[in-house]
N, C-alpha and C positions, 0 to 999 in steps of 0.2 A: 384324387381319384381314390374311391372306398376299397376295401378288401373284396367284397363281392365282385365289383366291375374287375378288378385286377385278376381275379381268379378266371372271370369269363374271358378276359382278353388271353391268359395264357392258355386255356382250354382251347380257344380257337386257333392259336397258334399252333398249338401241339395237333390239333386235327388235321390242319391243313398241310403240315410237314408230313404227316404219316399219309395224307392223300398223295402229295406229290412224289413221295418215295414209291407208293404202291404203283402209281402211273409210270414211273421210270423204270421199276423192276419189271413191269408186263412188256413195257416196250421192249427192253433190253432182251426178254425171253424171246418175244415174237421175232426180233432181228437175229437171234441165234437159231431160230427154226424149232426152238422147245415149246413154244406157246403154251397157254394153258391145258389142262387135262380135257376141257370140255371140247376143244377143237379137235382132239386125236379120237375121241370117240365118236362113232357113227351117230348122226341124229336122227330118232326115230321118224321125224317128218321128211327127212330127206330121201328115204329109201324109195318112196313111190314116185320121186320126182326123178331120181337117176335112172328109173327104167323108162 
């Protein structure tokens, strides 16, 4: 395996690990009821539907 291939594989593994960690952190926050900030703020397009 050449050096560029090795660097590419390492980058892929790091990106995948970061992706999995982000997903697990978001699911833990949702389970704790703390969710992302987007969910807490009222959506502008939800106001007309709520009425």
